[in-house]
C-alpha positions in Angstrom: -0.1 -0.2 0.0 1.4 3.5 -1.0 1.0 6.3 1.3 2.2 9.5 0.5 3.1 12.2 3.1 5.0 14.2 1.0 6.8 14.7 -2.1 8.3 11.1 -1.4 6.2 7.9 -1.5 6.1 5.4 1.4 5.3 1.5 1.0 3.4 -0.3 4.0 3.5 -3.9 3.9 0.2 -5.3 3.7 1.5 -9.3 3.2 2.9 -9.8 6.7 6.0 -11.2 5.2 8.5 -8.1 5.0 11.0 -8.3 7.9 10.7 -4.8 8.2 7.7 -4.2 9.4 5.4 -1.9 9.1 7.0 -0.8 5.8 7.8 -3.0 2.6 11.0 -4.5 2.2 9.9 -6.2 -1.2 9.4 -10.0 0.5 6.2 -10.4 -1.3 7.7 -10.4 -4.7 9.6 -14.1 -4.0 6.6 -15.0 -2.9 4.5 -13.9 -5.4 6.1 -16.0 -8.1 5.7 -19.3 -6.1 2.3 -19.0 -5.0 -0.5 -19.9 -7.3 -3.9 -18.0 -7.8 -6.7 -19.2 -5.8 -4.2 -20.7 -3.2 -4.1 -19.3 0.4 -0.6 -19.7 1.8 0.7 -19.7 5.5 4.3 -18.6 6.2 6.3 -19.8 8.8 7.2 -17.2 11.8 10.1 -16.4 10.0 8.2 -15.6 6.8 10.2 -17.9 4.6 9.1 -21.1 4.3 5.2 -22.1 3.5 3.7 -24.3 6.4 0.2 -24.7 4.8 -1.2 -24.4 1.7 -5.4 -24.1 1.2 -7.9 -23.6 -1.5 -8.9 -19.5 -1.1 -12.7 -19.7 -0.7 
């Protein structure tokens, strides 16, 4: 999510995978490459490995 408080944009994490919360660090791009549409992925506490995969309803 982009927030424009002034001249420079600020990006806030919405996926929960950032290691720099609440700021986005781009971690979602790695996950996006490996995730399939229509699936819900649950990651471990380190947000590195998928621990569960479900159909997104």
